[in-house]
All heavy atoms as TSV, in Angstrom:
chain	resi	resn	atom	element	x	y	z
A	1	MET	N	N	64.945	64.391	48.272
A	1	MET	CA	C	63.747	65.000	47.862
A	1	MET	C	C	63.737	66.532	48.427
A	1	MET	O	O	63.197	67.403	47.748
A	1	MET	CB	C	62.660	64.276	48.473
A	1	MET	CG	C	61.302	64.675	48.009
A	1	MET	SD	S	61.172	64.489	46.181
A	1	MET	CE	C	59.495	64.726	45.915
A	2	ARG	N	N	64.252	66.748	49.632
A	2	ARG	CA	C	64.197	68.044	50.219
A	2	ARG	C	C	65.038	69.030	49.367
A	2	ARG	O	O	64.661	70.195	49.124
A	2	ARG	CB	C	64.684	67.915	51.612
A	2	ARG	CG	C	64.862	69.287	52.415
A	2	ARG	CD	C	65.251	69.163	53.820
A	2	ARG	NE	N	66.686	68.661	53.791
A	2	ARG	CZ	C	67.210	68.217	54.928
A	2	ARG	NH1	N	66.526	68.240	56.083
A	2	ARG	NH2	N	68.460	67.785	54.913
A	3	PHE	N	N	66.159	68.518	48.917
A	3	PHE	CA	C	67.029	69.315	47.998
A	3	PHE	C	C	66.310	69.741	46.693
A	3	PHE	O	O	66.394	70.930	46.381
A	3	PHE	CB	C	68.393	68.512	47.738
A	3	PHE	CG	C	69.265	69.235	46.801
A	3	PHE	CD1	C	70.005	70.277	47.232
A	3	PHE	CD2	C	69.301	68.877	45.481
A	3	PHE	CE1	C	70.876	70.938	46.396
A	3	PHE	CE2	C	70.173	69.565	44.605
A	3	PHE	CZ	C	71.045	70.569	45.083
A	4	LEU	N	N	65.657	68.836	46.143
A	4	LEU	CA	C	65.028	69.173	44.886
A	4	LEU	C	C	63.796	70.176	45.070
A	4	LEU	O	O	63.676	71.050	44.277
A	4	LEU	CB	C	64.473	67.878	44.203
A	4	LEU	CG	C	65.623	66.956	43.727
A	4	LEU	CD1	C	64.910	65.680	43.160
A	4	LEU	CD2	C	66.460	67.598	42.702
A	5	VAL	N	N	63.075	70.026	46.115
A	5	VAL	CA	C	61.965	70.974	46.466
A	5	VAL	C	C	62.518	72.389	46.700
A	5	VAL	O	O	62.125	73.381	46.143
A	5	VAL	CB	C	61.177	70.456	47.646
A	5	VAL	CG1	C	60.150	71.585	48.120
A	5	VAL	CG2	C	60.391	69.178	47.247
A	6	ARG	N	N	63.619	72.468	47.470
A	6	ARG	CA	C	64.199	73.789	47.818
A	6	ARG	C	C	64.789	74.300	46.476
A	6	ARG	O	O	64.745	75.522	46.320
A	6	ARG	CB	C	65.280	73.635	48.804
A	6	ARG	CG	C	64.751	73.465	50.248
A	6	ARG	CD	C	65.843	73.440	51.236
A	6	ARG	NE	N	65.331	73.253	52.576
A	6	ARG	CZ	C	66.098	73.020	53.590
A	6	ARG	NH1	N	67.436	73.118	53.469
A	6	ARG	NH2	N	65.560	72.849	54.792
A	7	LEU	N	N	65.476	73.526	45.630
A	7	LEU	CA	C	66.067	74.005	44.403
A	7	LEU	C	C	64.994	74.580	43.485
A	7	LEU	O	O	65.137	75.619	42.795
A	7	LEU	CB	C	66.725	72.867	43.718
A	7	LEU	CG	C	67.749	73.313	42.625
A	7	LEU	CD1	C	68.788	74.294	43.039
A	7	LEU	CD2	C	68.431	72.076	41.975
A	8	ALA	N	N	63.724	73.900	43.439
A	8	ALA	CA	C	62.706	74.399	42.674
A	8	ALA	C	C	62.152	75.745	43.129
A	8	ALA	O	O	61.847	76.589	42.301
A	8	ALA	CB	C	61.523	73.323	42.630
A	9	ILE	N	N	62.079	75.872	44.422
A	9	ILE	CA	C	61.701	77.178	45.040
A	9	ILE	C	C	62.733	78.297	44.715
A	9	ILE	O	O	62.365	79.393	44.298
A	9	ILE	CB	C	61.449	76.970	46.550
A	9	ILE	CG1	C	60.277	76.107	46.789
A	9	ILE	CG2	C	61.256	78.381	47.162
A	9	ILE	CD1	C	60.087	75.690	48.204
A	10	LEU	N	N	64.023	77.981	44.780
A	10	LEU	CA	C	65.037	78.891	44.514
A	10	LEU	C	C	65.026	79.274	43.011
A	10	LEU	O	O	65.177	80.480	42.674
A	10	LEU	CB	C	66.442	78.361	44.857
A	10	LEU	CG	C	66.683	78.128	46.327
A	10	LEU	CD1	C	68.064	77.461	46.500
A	10	LEU	CD2	C	66.640	79.429	47.040
A	11	LEU	N	N	64.770	78.276	42.085
A	11	LEU	CA	C	64.556	78.600	40.709
A	11	LEU	C	C	63.379	79.623	40.487
A	11	LEU	O	O	63.527	80.524	39.651
A	11	LEU	CB	C	64.384	77.368	39.878
A	11	LEU	CG	C	65.684	76.463	39.724
A	11	LEU	CD1	C	65.198	75.057	39.071
A	11	LEU	CD2	C	66.607	77.170	38.757
A	12	LEU	N	N	62.373	79.364	41.159
A	12	LEU	CA	C	61.131	80.198	41.020
A	12	LEU	C	C	61.466	81.634	41.454
A	12	LEU	O	O	61.101	82.611	40.731
A	12	LEU	CB	C	60.031	79.630	41.798
A	12	LEU	CG	C	58.666	80.434	41.703
A	12	LEU	CD1	C	58.098	80.277	40.372
A	12	LEU	CD2	C	57.761	79.822	42.738
A	13	PHE	N	N	62.108	81.712	42.625
A	13	PHE	CA	C	62.448	83.124	43.060
A	13	PHE	C	C	63.476	83.798	42.153
A	13	PHE	O	O	63.405	84.991	41.937
A	13	PHE	CB	C	62.939	83.106	44.529
A	13	PHE	CG	C	61.895	82.991	45.538
A	13	PHE	CD1	C	61.735	81.882	46.307
A	13	PHE	CD2	C	61.112	84.179	45.749
A	13	PHE	CE1	C	60.693	81.829	47.236
A	13	PHE	CE2	C	60.129	84.169	46.737
A	13	PHE	CZ	C	59.865	82.942	47.411
A	14	ALA	N	N	64.456	82.971	41.627
A	14	ALA	CA	C	65.419	83.613	40.817
A	14	ALA	C	C	64.835	84.034	39.435
A	14	ALA	O	O	65.347	85.056	38.819
A	14	ALA	CB	C	66.551	82.587	40.561
A	15	ALA	N	N	63.759	83.413	39.023
A	15	ALA	CA	C	63.104	83.759	37.715
A	15	ALA	C	C	62.566	85.201	37.820
A	15	ALA	O	O	62.469	85.866	36.858
A	15	ALA	CB	C	62.021	82.831	37.352
A	16	PHE	N	N	62.201	85.605	39.065
A	16	PHE	CA	C	61.561	86.836	39.202
A	16	PHE	C	C	62.584	87.926	39.866
A	16	PHE	O	O	62.097	88.967	40.310
A	16	PHE	CB	C	60.326	86.787	39.992
A	16	PHE	CG	C	59.286	86.005	39.379
A	16	PHE	CD1	C	58.958	84.772	39.879
A	16	PHE	CD2	C	58.565	86.492	38.304
A	16	PHE	CE1	C	57.897	83.958	39.213
A	16	PHE	CE2	C	57.628	85.775	37.680
A	16	PHE	CZ	C	57.236	84.529	38.172
A	17	SER	N	N	63.842	87.630	39.866
A	17	SER	CA	C	64.837	88.419	40.504
A	17	SER	C	C	65.045	89.742	39.501
A	17	SER	O	O	65.147	89.621	38.395
A	17	SER	CB	C	66.163	87.701	40.566
A	17	SER	OG	O	67.199	88.522	40.971
A	18	GLY	N	N	65.212	90.817	40.229
A	18	GLY	CA	C	65.413	92.104	39.449
A	18	GLY	C	C	66.819	92.207	38.933
A	18	GLY	O	O	67.118	92.919	38.017
A	19	ALA	N	N	67.734	91.437	39.475
A	19	ALA	CA	C	69.155	91.473	39.067
A	19	ALA	C	C	69.465	90.598	37.973
A	19	ALA	O	O	70.599	90.503	37.388
A	19	ALA	CB	C	70.099	91.158	40.189
A	20	GLY	N	N	68.518	89.830	37.487
A	20	GLY	CA	C	68.719	88.735	36.426
A	20	GLY	C	C	68.632	87.380	36.979
A	20	GLY	O	O	68.825	87.179	38.146
A	21	PHE	N	N	68.356	86.421	36.143
A	21	PHE	CA	C	68.178	85.085	36.588
A	21	PHE	C	C	69.433	84.464	37.185
A	21	PHE	O	O	69.421	83.988	38.314
A	21	PHE	CB	C	67.597	84.207	35.436
A	21	PHE	CG	C	67.454	82.798	35.918
A	21	PHE	CD1	C	66.417	82.405	36.718
A	21	PHE	CD2	C	68.433	81.742	35.382
A	21	PHE	CE1	C	66.268	81.063	37.045
A	21	PHE	CE2	C	68.251	80.505	35.829
A	21	PHE	CZ	C	67.161	80.083	36.568
A	22	VAL	N	N	70.540	84.554	36.510
A	22	VAL	CA	C	71.807	83.871	36.959
A	22	VAL	C	C	72.293	84.547	38.226
A	22	VAL	O	O	72.681	83.891	39.076
A	22	VAL	CB	C	72.772	83.869	35.815
A	22	VAL	CG1	C	74.078	83.186	36.254
A	22	VAL	CG2	C	72.268	83.110	34.535
A	23	LYS	N	N	72.353	85.831	38.211
A	23	LYS	CA	C	72.892	86.553	39.354
A	23	LYS	C	C	71.984	86.296	40.620
A	23	LYS	O	O	72.498	86.085	41.694
A	23	LYS	CB	C	72.939	88.024	39.138
A	23	LYS	CG	C	74.077	88.514	38.280
A	23	LYS	CD	C	74.142	89.975	38.132
A	23	LYS	CE	C	75.236	90.467	37.286
A	23	LYS	NZ	N	75.424	91.868	37.106
A	24	GLY	N	N	70.684	86.300	40.439
A	24	GLY	CA	C	69.778	85.924	41.440
A	24	GLY	C	C	69.914	84.543	41.910
A	24	GLY	O	O	69.860	84.274	43.151
A	25	MET	N	N	70.135	83.692	41.075
A	25	MET	CA	C	70.244	82.247	41.389
A	25	MET	C	C	71.551	82.006	42.116
A	25	MET	O	O	71.557	81.216	43.123
A	25	MET	CB	C	70.303	81.364	40.134
A	25	MET	CG	C	70.170	79.911	40.385
A	25	MET	SD	S	68.644	79.550	41.153
A	25	MET	CE	C	68.842	77.855	41.506
A	26	VAL	N	N	72.625	82.666	41.799
A	26	VAL	CA	C	73.886	82.575	42.447
A	26	VAL	C	C	73.791	83.028	43.921
A	26	VAL	O	O	74.212	82.428	44.834
A	26	VAL	CB	C	75.039	83.201	41.791
A	26	VAL	CG1	C	76.248	83.378	42.544
A	26	VAL	CG2	C	75.427	82.530	40.420
A	27	ALA	N	N	73.162	84.214	43.987
A	27	ALA	CA	C	72.956	84.702	45.432
A	27	ALA	C	C	72.122	83.817	46.238
A	27	ALA	O	O	72.350	83.556	47.417
A	27	ALA	CB	C	72.311	86.123	45.320
A	28	LEU	N	N	70.990	83.298	45.673
A	28	LEU	CA	C	70.106	82.420	46.507
A	28	LEU	C	C	70.756	81.146	46.881
A	28	LEU	O	O	70.615	80.626	47.921
A	28	LEU	CB	C	68.819	82.134	45.661
A	28	LEU	CG	C	67.907	83.418	45.578
A	28	LEU	CD1	C	66.686	83.065	44.593
A	28	LEU	CD2	C	67.335	83.786	46.922
A	29	LEU	N	N	71.582	80.574	45.932
A	29	LEU	CA	C	72.313	79.253	46.229
A	29	LEU	C	C	73.347	79.526	47.267
A	29	LEU	O	O	73.452	78.640	48.211
A	29	LEU	CB	C	72.973	78.791	44.940
A	29	LEU	CG	C	72.013	78.137	43.894
A	29	LEU	CD1	C	72.715	77.954	42.664
A	29	LEU	CD2	C	71.409	76.869	44.449
A	30	TRP	N	N	73.994	80.622	47.230
A	30	TRP	CA	C	74.977	80.981	48.301
A	30	TRP	C	C	74.309	81.075	49.647
A	30	TRP	O	O	74.744	80.535	50.671
A	30	TRP	CB	C	75.713	82.294	47.927
A	30	TRP	CG	C	76.823	82.634	48.817
A	30	TRP	CD1	C	76.817	83.809	49.657
A	30	TRP	CD2	C	77.968	82.071	49.020
A	30	TRP	NE1	N	77.946	83.780	50.343
A	30	TRP	CE2	C	78.742	82.801	49.991
A	30	TRP	CE3	C	78.610	80.824	48.539
A	30	TRP	CZ2	C	80.004	82.371	50.409
A	30	TRP	CZ3	C	79.845	80.590	48.990
A	30	TRP	CH2	C	80.534	81.226	49.936
A	31	MET	N	N	73.156	81.771	49.746
A	31	MET	CA	C	72.448	81.895	51.022
A	31	MET	C	C	71.901	80.528	51.405
A	31	MET	O	O	71.959	80.316	52.602
A	31	MET	CB	C	71.272	82.884	50.829
A	31	MET	CG	C	71.787	84.327	50.782
A	31	MET	SD	S	70.443	85.525	50.794
A	31	MET	CE	C	69.681	85.229	49.218
A	32	ALA	N	N	71.483	79.652	50.581
A	32	ALA	CA	C	70.949	78.389	50.925
A	32	ALA	C	C	72.060	77.525	51.480
A	32	ALA	O	O	71.861	76.772	52.448
A	32	ALA	CB	C	70.380	77.680	49.655
A	33	ALA	N	N	73.239	77.671	50.890
A	33	ALA	CA	C	74.404	76.875	51.443
A	33	ALA	C	C	74.733	77.328	52.815
A	33	ALA	O	O	75.004	76.471	53.713
A	33	ALA	CB	C	75.629	76.998	50.527
A	34	ILE	N	N	74.782	78.595	53.033
A	34	ILE	CA	C	75.119	79.105	54.355
A	34	ILE	C	C	74.005	78.664	55.386
A	34	ILE	O	O	74.312	78.317	56.527
A	34	ILE	CB	C	75.256	80.621	54.381
A	34	ILE	CG1	C	76.454	81.002	53.590
A	34	ILE	CG2	C	75.239	81.177	55.765
A	34	ILE	CD1	C	76.634	82.460	53.327
A	35	LEU	N	N	72.780	78.726	54.976
A	35	LEU	CA	C	71.648	78.383	55.869
A	35	LEU	C	C	71.801	76.822	56.246
A	35	LEU	O	O	71.661	76.530	57.407
A	35	LEU	CB	C	70.301	78.551	55.187
A	35	LEU	CG	C	69.077	78.346	56.010
A	35	LEU	CD1	C	68.988	79.090	57.236
A	35	LEU	CD2	C	67.809	78.473	55.130
A	36	CYS	N	N	72.034	75.970	55.205
A	36	CYS	CA	C	72.193	74.561	55.555
A	36	CYS	C	C	73.380	74.246	56.506
A	36	CYS	O	O	73.203	73.378	57.330
A	36	CYS	CB	C	72.297	73.830	54.251
A	36	CYS	SG	S	70.762	73.662	53.358
A	37	ALA	N	N	74.531	74.957	56.211
A	37	ALA	CA	C	75.635	74.873	57.075
A	37	ALA	C	C	75.391	75.256	58.528
A	37	ALA	O	O	75.731	74.585	59.493
A	37	ALA	CB	C	76.818	75.586	56.541
A	38	ALA	N	N	74.648	76.424	58.627
A	38	ALA	CA	C	74.243	76.950	60.023
A	38	ALA	C	C	73.333	75.889	60.679
A	38	ALA	O	O	73.442	75.659	61.862
A	38	ALA	CB	C	73.646	78.241	59.908
A	39	THR	N	N	72.328	75.403	59.952
A	39	THR	CA	C	71.434	74.331	60.476
A	39	THR	C	C	72.179	73.126	60.957
A	39	THR	O	O	71.837	72.548	61.930
A	39	THR	CB	C	70.439	74.019	59.382
A	39	THR	OG1	O	69.699	75.184	58.989
A	39	THR	CG2	C	69.355	73.038	59.976
A	40	ALA	N	N	73.175	72.673	60.161
A	40	ALA	CA	C	73.973	71.527	60.566
A	40	ALA	C	C	74.771	71.773	61.796
A	40	ALA	O	O	74.809	70.900	62.677
A	40	ALA	CB	C	74.826	71.197	59.424
A	41	VAL	N	N	75.322	72.978	61.968
A	41	VAL	CA	C	76.030	73.338	63.222
A	41	VAL	C	C	75.060	73.394	64.345
A	41	VAL	O	O	75.388	72.822	65.485
A	41	VAL	CB	C	76.712	74.646	63.029
A	41	VAL	CG1	C	77.275	75.141	64.412
A	41	VAL	CG2	C	77.915	74.592	62.071
A	42	PHE	N	N	73.945	73.965	64.200
A	42	PHE	CA	C	72.992	74.079	65.411
A	42	PHE	C	C	72.431	72.710	65.770
A	42	PHE	O	O	72.097	72.408	66.874
A	42	PHE	CB	C	71.851	75.046	65.042
A	42	PHE	CG	C	72.168	76.427	65.000
A	42	PHE	CD1	C	71.798	77.249	63.985
A	42	PHE	CD2	C	73.018	76.971	65.934
A	42	PHE	CE1	C	72.178	78.567	63.925
A	42	PHE	CE2	C	73.411	78.315	65.899
A	42	PHE	CZ	C	73.051	79.135	64.978
A	43	ARG	N	N	72.235	71.799	64.833
A	43	ARG	CA	C	71.777	70.423	65.139
A	43	ARG	C	C	72.888	69.512	65.593
A	43	ARG	O	O	72.595	68.459	66.058
A	43	ARG	CB	C	71.098	69.842	63.826
A	43	ARG	CG	C	69.704	70.456	63.591
A	43	ARG	CD	C	69.191	69.777	62.432
A	43	ARG	NE	N	67.851	70.277	62.175
A	43	ARG	CZ	C	67.048	69.882	61.202
A	43	ARG	NH1	N	67.403	68.788	60.431
A	43	ARG	NH2	N	65.856	70.291	61.016
A	44	GLY	N	N	74.056	70.017	65.419
A	44	GLY	CA	C	75.259	69.095	65.884
A	44	GLY	C	C	75.419	67.910	64.902
A	44	GLY	O	O	75.866	66.870	65.396
A	45	GLU	N	N	75.159	68.083	63.670
A	45	GLU	CA	C	75.379	66.973	62.741
A	45	GLU	C	C	76.830	66.783	62.319
A	45	GLU	O	O	77.544	67.700	62.074
A	45	GLU	CB	C	74.554	67.218	61.430
A	45	GLU	CG	C	73.052	67.255	61.620
A	45	GLU	CD	C	72.257	67.641	60.449
A	45	GLU	OE1	O	72.914	68.104	59.410
A	45	GLU	OE2	O	71.003	67.385	60.447
A	46	PRO	N	N	77.345	65.513	62.301
A	46	PRO	CA	C	78.697	65.332	61.913
A	46	PRO	C	C	78.975	65.529	60.403
A	46	PRO	O	O	78.028	65.079	59.623
A	46	PRO	CB	C	79.004	63.883	62.283
A	46	PRO	CG	C	77.688	63.285	62.344
A	46	PRO	CD	C	76.661	64.327	62.735
A	47	PRO	N	N	80.038	66.172	59.933
A	47	PRO	CA	C	80.164	66.431	58.550
A	47	PRO	C	C	80.318	65.305	57.669
A	47	PRO	O	O	79.771	65.318	56.576
A	47	PRO	CB	C	81.396	67.381	58.544
A	47	PRO	CG	C	81.615	67.814	59.874
A	47	PRO	CD	C	80.971	66.839	60.788
A	48	LEU	N	N	80.953	64.230	58.152
A	48	LEU	CA	C	81.178	63.045	57.309
A	48	LEU	C	C	80.372	61.833	57.844
A	48	LEU	O	O	81.000	60.889	58.295
A	48	LEU	CB	C	82.689	62.752	57.216
A	48	LEU	CG	C	83.520	63.839	56.632
A	48	LEU	CD1	C	84.955	63.587	56.670
A	48	LEU	CD2	C	83.080	64.092	55.109
A	49	ASP	N	N	79.088	61.963	57.851
A	49	ASP	CA	C	78.243	60.900	58.422
A	49	ASP	C	C	77.903	59.957	57.336
A	49	ASP	O	O	77.987	60.203	56.162
A	49	ASP	CB	C	76.934	61.544	59.137
A	49	ASP	CG	C	76.212	60.643	59.944
A	49	ASP	OD1	O	76.891	59.549	60.417
A	49	ASP	OD2	O	75.106	60.820	60.270
A	50	GLY	N	N	77.480	58.685	57.703
A	50	GLY	CA	C	77.048	57.751	56.652
A	50	GLY	C	C	75.747	58.179	55.984
A	50	GLY	O	O	75.524	57.814	54.869
A	51	ASP	N	N	74.849	58.869	56.675
A	51	ASP	CA	C	73.587	59.311	56.152
A	51	ASP	C	C	73.775	60.739	55.564
A	51	ASP	O	O	74.562	61.547	55.961
A	51	ASP	CB	C	72.492	59.328	57.261
A	51	ASP	CG	C	72.224	57.946	57.747
A	51	ASP	OD1	O	72.371	56.944	56.948
A	51	ASP	OD2	O	71.925	57.833	58.936
A	52	LEU	N	N	72.838	61.006	54.595
A	52	LEU	CA	C	72.795	62.407	54.089
A	52	LEU	C	C	72.314	63.359	55.105
A	52	LEU	O	O	71.272	63.046	55.733
A	52	LEU	CB	C	72.017	62.511	52.859
A	52	LEU	CG	C	72.608	61.690	51.581
A	52	LEU	CD1	C	71.609	61.767	50.409
A	52	LEU	CD2	C	73.925	62.223	51.148
A	53	ASN	N	N	72.896	64.523	55.296
A	53	ASN	CA	C	72.488	65.502	56.218
A	53	ASN	C	C	72.580	66.925	55.636
A	53	ASN	O	O	72.809	67.011	54.468
A	53	ASN	CB	C	73.203	65.347	57.608
A	53	ASN	CG	C	74.697	65.467	57.469
A	53	ASN	OD1	O	75.205	66.001	56.524
A	53	ASN	ND2	N	75.410	64.875	58.452
A	54	ASN	N	N	72.487	67.833	56.492
A	54	ASN	CA	C	72.557	69.317	56.009
A	54	ASN	C	C	73.963	69.693	55.505
A	54	ASN	O	O	74.028	70.580	54.687
A	54	ASN	CB	C	72.108	70.212	57.131
A	54	ASN	CG	C	70.678	70.224	57.347
A	54	ASN	OD1	O	69.921	70.446	56.402
A	54	ASN	ND2	N	70.186	69.976	58.515
A	55	TRP	N	N	74.991	68.972	55.921
A	55	TRP	CA	C	76.275	69.278	55.447
A	55	TRP	C	C	76.475	68.910	53.990
A	55	TRP	O	O	76.940	69.614	53.107
A	55	TRP	CB	C	77.408	68.524	56.205
A	55	TRP	CG	C	77.639	69.063	57.627
A	55	TRP	CD1	C	77.405	68.507	58.754
A	55	TRP	CD2	C	78.233	70.432	57.853
A	55	TRP	NE1	N	77.775	69.401	59.789
A	55	TRP	CE2	C	78.274	70.517	59.234
A	55	TRP	CE3	C	78.631	71.469	57.046
A	55	TRP	CZ2	C	78.794	71.691	59.814
A	55	TRP	CZ3	C	79.050	72.556	57.706
A	55	TRP	CH2	C	79.186	72.727	59.015
A	56	ASP	N	N	75.778	67.734	53.628
A	56	ASP	CA	C	75.828	67.249	52.246
A	56	ASP	C	C	74.964	68.207	51.349
A	56	ASP	O	O	75.360	68.482	50.226
A	56	ASP	CB	C	75.279	65.799	52.168
A	56	ASP	CG	C	76.181	64.903	52.947
A	56	ASP	OD1	O	77.310	64.975	52.951
A	56	ASP	OD2	O	75.602	64.077	53.758
A	57	GLU	N	N	73.884	68.647	51.869
A	57	GLU	CA	C	73.066	69.545	51.102
A	57	GLU	C	C	73.720	70.896	50.876
A	57	GLU	O	O	73.567	71.544	49.848
A	57	GLU	CB	C	71.664	69.771	51.962
A	57	GLU	CG	C	70.664	70.479	51.111
A	57	GLU	CD	C	69.257	70.353	51.871
A	57	GLU	OE1	O	69.059	69.644	52.792
A	57	GLU	OE2	O	68.432	71.173	51.361
A	58	ALA	N	N	74.479	71.361	51.931
A	58	ALA	CA	C	75.221	72.605	51.775
A	58	ALA	C	C	76.296	72.474	50.731
A	58	ALA	O	O	76.442	73.388	49.857
A	58	ALA	CB	C	75.871	73.076	53.176
A	59	ALA	N	N	76.893	71.315	50.748
A	59	ALA	CA	C	77.990	71.058	49.650
A	59	ALA	C	C	77.327	71.008	48.192
A	59	ALA	O	O	77.844	71.506	47.215
A	59	ALA	CB	C	78.602	69.771	49.956
A	60	ALA	N	N	76.155	70.364	48.108
A	60	ALA	CA	C	75.398	70.343	46.798
A	60	ALA	C	C	75.100	71.745	46.347
A	60	ALA	O	O	75.237	72.080	45.215
A	60	ALA	CB	C	74.279	69.512	46.988
A	61	TYR	N	N	74.600	72.607	47.326
A	61	TYR	CA	C	74.160	73.944	46.966
A	61	TYR	C	C	75.387	74.691	46.478
A	61	TYR	O	O	75.360	75.553	45.576
A	61	TYR	CB	C	73.539	74.741	48.075
A	61	TYR	CG	C	72.038	74.284	48.273
A	61	TYR	CD1	C	71.650	73.929	49.596
A	61	TYR	CD2	C	71.210	74.348	47.291
A	61	TYR	CE1	C	70.307	73.621	49.697
A	61	TYR	CE2	C	69.850	73.985	47.428
A	61	TYR	CZ	C	69.414	73.598	48.656
A	61	TYR	OH	O	68.116	73.315	48.857
A	62	LEU	N	N	76.557	74.522	47.212
A	62	LEU	CA	C	77.803	75.187	46.744
A	62	LEU	C	C	78.257	74.790	45.369
A	62	LEU	O	O	78.777	75.523	44.578
A	62	LEU	CB	C	78.926	75.004	47.836
A	62	LEU	CG	C	78.833	75.820	49.028
A	62	LEU	CD1	C	79.845	75.442	50.065
A	62	LEU	CD2	C	78.982	77.322	48.708
A	63	ALA	N	N	78.137	73.439	45.130
A	63	ALA	CA	C	78.560	72.941	43.802
A	63	ALA	C	C	77.682	73.538	42.632
A	63	ALA	O	O	78.198	73.972	41.591
A	63	ALA	CB	C	78.368	71.393	43.686
A	64	VAL	N	N	76.298	73.641	42.874
A	64	VAL	CA	C	75.508	74.194	41.920
A	64	VAL	C	C	75.724	75.763	41.832
A	64	VAL	O	O	75.706	76.301	40.724
A	64	VAL	CB	C	73.959	73.891	42.283
A	64	VAL	CG1	C	73.000	74.589	41.237
A	64	VAL	CG2	C	73.731	72.426	42.234
A	65	CYS	N	N	76.101	76.355	42.895
A	65	CYS	CA	C	76.393	77.816	42.933
A	65	CYS	C	C	77.622	78.011	42.089
A	65	CYS	O	O	77.704	79.041	41.301
A	65	CYS	CB	C	76.619	78.239	44.349
A	65	CYS	SG	S	77.066	79.964	44.491
A	66	CYS	N	N	78.678	77.211	42.229
A	66	CYS	CA	C	79.842	77.277	41.355
A	66	CYS	C	C	79.557	77.137	39.933
A	66	CYS	O	O	80.094	77.872	39.051
A	66	CYS	CB	C	80.918	76.375	41.853
A	66	CYS	SG	S	81.648	76.816	43.490
A	67	LEU	N	N	78.718	76.215	39.584
A	67	LEU	CA	C	78.289	75.980	38.174
A	67	LEU	C	C	77.644	77.175	37.683
A	67	LEU	O	O	77.865	77.707	36.653
A	67	LEU	CB	C	77.524	74.743	38.122
A	67	LEU	CG	C	77.003	74.322	36.730
A	67	LEU	CD1	C	78.165	73.895	35.885
A	67	LEU	CD2	C	75.957	73.189	36.831
A	68	ALA	N	N	76.685	77.725	38.475
A	68	ALA	CA	C	75.832	78.893	37.907
A	68	ALA	C	C	76.880	80.111	37.824
A	68	ALA	O	O	76.651	80.924	36.936
A	68	ALA	CB	C	74.699	79.241	38.982
A	69	ASN	N	N	77.712	80.260	38.820
A	69	ASN	CA	C	78.703	81.336	38.708
A	69	ASN	C	C	79.577	81.304	37.509
A	69	ASN	O	O	79.861	82.333	36.906
A	69	ASN	CB	C	79.550	81.400	39.959
A	69	ASN	CG	C	80.228	82.720	40.230
A	69	ASN	OD1	O	79.862	83.718	39.694
A	69	ASN	ND2	N	81.273	82.752	40.970
A	70	SER	N	N	79.887	80.113	37.069
A	70	SER	CA	C	80.766	79.867	35.832
A	70	SER	C	C	79.935	80.388	34.624
A	70	SER	O	O	80.511	80.937	33.682
A	70	SER	CB	C	81.362	78.519	35.733
A	70	SER	OG	O	80.212	77.644	35.421
A	71	PHE	N	N	78.624	80.013	34.617
A	71	PHE	CA	C	77.801	80.547	33.546
A	71	PHE	C	C	77.699	82.071	33.594
A	71	PHE	O	O	77.644	82.674	32.428
A	71	PHE	CB	C	76.374	79.926	33.609
A	71	PHE	CG	C	76.321	78.526	33.208
A	71	PHE	CD1	C	75.625	77.633	34.027
A	71	PHE	CD2	C	76.865	78.069	32.069
A	71	PHE	CE1	C	75.491	76.289	33.659
A	71	PHE	CE2	C	76.777	76.742	31.741
A	71	PHE	CZ	C	76.043	75.848	32.561
A	72	MET	N	N	77.625	82.652	34.716
A	72	MET	CA	C	77.561	84.040	34.871
A	72	MET	C	C	78.786	84.739	34.301
A	72	MET	O	O	78.801	85.826	33.673
A	72	MET	CB	C	77.220	84.551	36.256
A	72	MET	CG	C	77.037	86.001	36.452
A	72	MET	SD	S	76.582	86.431	38.181
A	72	MET	CE	C	78.092	85.993	39.039
A	73	LEU	N	N	80.016	84.202	34.685
A	73	LEU	CA	C	81.198	84.827	34.246
A	73	LEU	C	C	81.573	84.631	32.778
A	73	LEU	O	O	82.204	85.492	32.152
A	73	LEU	CB	C	82.385	84.136	35.075
A	73	LEU	CG	C	82.404	84.398	36.578
A	73	LEU	CD1	C	83.523	83.676	37.170
A	73	LEU	CD2	C	82.561	85.852	36.746
A	74	HIS	N	N	81.033	83.569	32.150
A	74	HIS	CA	C	81.333	83.276	30.770
A	74	HIS	C	C	80.188	83.695	29.829
A	74	HIS	O	O	80.295	83.401	28.602
A	74	HIS	CB	C	81.681	81.846	30.566
A	74	HIS	CG	C	82.908	81.457	31.291
A	74	HIS	ND1	N	84.151	82.089	31.095
A	74	HIS	CD2	C	83.149	80.524	32.286
A	74	HIS	CE1	C	85.072	81.506	31.901
A	74	HIS	NE2	N	84.422	80.637	32.685
A	75	ALA	N	N	79.168	84.274	30.314
A	75	ALA	CA	C	78.005	84.661	29.526
A	75	ALA	C	C	78.416	85.911	28.771
A	75	ALA	O	O	79.079	86.812	29.283
A	75	ALA	CB	C	76.769	84.898	30.341
A	76	PRO	N	N	77.918	86.020	27.558
A	76	PRO	CA	C	78.154	87.294	26.708
A	76	PRO	C	C	77.482	88.388	27.363
A	76	PRO	O	O	76.316	88.258	27.860
A	76	PRO	CB	C	77.645	86.970	25.316
A	76	PRO	CG	C	76.802	85.752	25.493
A	76	PRO	CD	C	77.156	85.042	26.809
A	77	ALA	N	N	78.122	89.567	27.345
A	77	ALA	CA	C	77.463	90.790	27.927
A	77	ALA	C	C	76.421	91.408	27.071
A	77	ALA	O	O	76.173	91.360	25.953
A	77	ALA	CB	C	78.572	91.742	28.317
């Protein structure tokens, strides 16, 4: 649930980005992944735990970031 709420907020901010929606979304997803990884390090969460934690959320943000980046690279100019 936390992932979906944050993703909705990122979509809202990317919609009003001056650099364009996809470029803004890629940048925001990259920053969200770094923030989640830093939070996981500070909390001392194990990367391969049985429960979902910030490491899993960072991996999900990176996956969506790669997907959005592929749209940005293959979009017509």
